C-alpha positions, -999 to +999 in steps of 0.1 A: +498+389+120+528+379+099+559+401+096+554+403+059+521+422+067+534+442+096+561+459+075+533+479+059+525+493+093+555+515+089+533+542+074+516+546+108+548+562+121+536+594+105+504+598+127+525+588+157+550+615+150+521+639+143+507+632+178+542+639+192+542+672+173+508+682+188+519+672+223+554+687+223+551+716+199+583+733+186+603+717+158+584+684+165+555+698+146+575+692+115+584+656+125+563+637+099+577+659+071+613+653+084+607+616+086+591+612+052+614+635+032+646+635+053+651+602+072+635+579+046+655+592+015+687+593+035+682+557+047+675+544+012+709+555+002+723+526+023+698+499+012+700+483-021+668+479-041+652+444-041+639+432-075+629+397-064+593+387-070+572+364-048+565+328-058+531+317-071+523+299-038+531+330-018+510+351-041+480+330-034+486+332+004+488+369+002+457+373-018+437+351+006+449+370+037+424+398+045+450+415+068+465+432+038+431+449+032+426+458+069+459+476+068+443+499+042+410+503+059+426+514+091+439+545+074+404+560+072+397+563+110+433+573+117+434+600+091+401+616+102+412+614+138+444+633+129+423+659+111+401+664+141+431+667+164+447+692+141+416+714+141+414+714+179+452+720+182+449+751+160+420+763+182+446+766+209+458+802+206+491+793+223+506+779+191+534+799+175+530+807+138+558+783+128+541+755+148+509+761+128+529+758+096+546+726+109+513+710+118+497+721+085+525+707+063+527+675+084+489+670+080+493+676+043+520+649+041+495+625+057+466+636+035+487+628+004+511+601+015+485+581+035+451+594+024+453+598-014+477+569-018+454+544-001+424+560-019+442+551-051+446+515-041+410+511-029+397+530-059+408+501-081+387+476-060+353+465-072+333+465-039+311+495-030+325+495+005+361+499-007+352+525-033+334+545-006+365+544+016+385+556-014+362+586-018+364+593+019+401+595+017+400+619-013+376+642+004+400+659+029+422+670+000+392+682-021+403+658-049+374+635-052+373+639-090+405+618-090+383+587-084+367+592-118+397+606-138+423+581-126+403+549-131+385+559-163+410+583-179+446+580-166+448+542-170+435+545-206+456+574-217+487+570-196+520+581-212+503+600-240+495+637-245+458+629-239+466+622-203+470+653-181+486+632-153+516+621-175+545+645-174+561+654-207+597+654-216+614+686-203+583+697-185+590+711-150+572+700-119+558+735-114+542+736-149+530+701-145+513+709-112+492+736-128+484+716-160+476+683-143+455+699-115+433+719-139+430+694-168+426+663-146+394+680-133+383+689-168+390+653-179+369+639-150+340+662-159+342+651-196+343+614-186+313+618-164+295+638-190+300+611-216+288+584-192+256+603-186+250+611-223+253+574-231+225+568-205+204+596-220+208+618-189+218+654-185+253+661-170+238+690-151+221+669-124+229+651-092+234+619-112+268+635-122+294+622-096+316+653-102+287+675-091+280+653-061+317+655-051+316+693-052+286+694-028+302+669-005+335+688-004+317+722+000+298+707+030+331+694+045+348+728+042+318+747+055+316+723+085+352+732+094+347+769+088+315+771+110+329+747+136+364+760+141+366+794+124+375+807+090+412+813+098+415+777+108+397+767+076+423+787+057+451+768+074+434+735+068+430+744+031+468+748+031+471+712+043+447+700+016+468+718-010+500+700+003+481+668+001+470+670-035+503+685-046+520+654-032+497+633-054+506+654-084+543+652-076+540+614-076+521+615-109+550+636-123+578+612-113+558+580-123+556+587-161+580+616-168+591+616-204+577+581-213+556+580-244+534+552-259+536+549-297+505+558-317+496+528-339+466+544-356+446+577-356+426+566-326+447+540-309+480+537-290+501+507-283+490+486-253+503+498-219+535+479-210+558+479-180+581+502-199+556+530-198+560+537-160+590+544-139+595+517-112+614+518-079+624+487-059+637+507-029+623+489+001+614+517+025+596+537-001+577+506-012+564+497+022+557+533+032+535+537+001+519+502+000+540+492-030+529+522-051+565+524-064+561+491-083+541+513-106+550+495-138+532+464-128+503+484-115+497+499-150+504+466-167+477+449-145+456+476-128+435+451-109+464+437-090+464+442-052+494+460-038+508+430-019+514+410-051+528+436-075+558+424-095+590+438-108+595+437-146+630+436-162+619+460-190+605+487-167+626+518-164+641+522-129+643+552-107+677+559-092+662+561-057+628+556-039+598+579-043+606+603-014+640+610-029+627+613-064+600+637-052+626+660-037+648+658-068+618+668-090+615+701-070+648+712-085+642+710-123+678+715-135+689+686-114+659+665-123+665+670-160+702+662-156+695+629-139+664+618-158+668+630-193+697+607-201+676+578-187+648+588-211+672+586-240+685+552-229+650+539-224+640+549-259+669+529-273+658+499-253+622+503-264+632+503-301+648+468-295+620+454-273 
């Protein structure tokens, strides 16, 4: 396997640290959290972002190399193994309460940073196998409706007020969490309802994917509750919440304050690279399978992660995703840093 592929294996440091936390206990139970939101943001301060794009020949080589896909597929068995180990670890009554908290938050970081992130990439693929893997990775965070809403709603409505997953100017992360979490589910339901109505089918049936997802998630939660106990289920639910809030935090930073122009009563301008925040910071890029080159992802949603490009007109984050996620948790600082960039971006857009 080539070094250009192996760099994406950096994300597997998280489950390795999680295993150390289970085995060693103590402060090590927080190791994945410390690595993802302590070491990575600090390290990115000392590495300049890289905006260079790959050549056409290299693009074809990467697209032909299935190793890039296998790096994604591997996340599924690893993540489920970590979940099982977490549940058995909590069955050990010798854990201190803070160690349970550490393992729970650390599992949540993996559910969001590995699970939902890779589910997002695979959800854009057109094979049943890859789409099934995507749903499997959304299941542990009880966010399977994301598969419907993201692909059929978010990419159509991004950077408009019709999109619950696009953060508005001066909207705090905490308000956004609530609004996006609730209305993304509502949007997914409405999208599936419209699909079934076009087919002449009732939305109140098992043909409705959203209903299917709820039964699958309920079965998953009940299996944990009956298998390991309801107190452990409560702790696991905390990890799931951390997982989907990580997704919503990423949603927040990716489109904050950016707005597409409405060109008619029913139509907005075409999605362009300037409608998503981009980050070229290398560590964040490889940890998240190039998710931070988000401008190109929305410009060409079918592109695989290994060939995403940088666009000169895309607005740039001052640091990588982990650092920006931390900054978003302090709204006054976030507004102080990002609002002037929004104003500057609007001036650029007028001349584009």
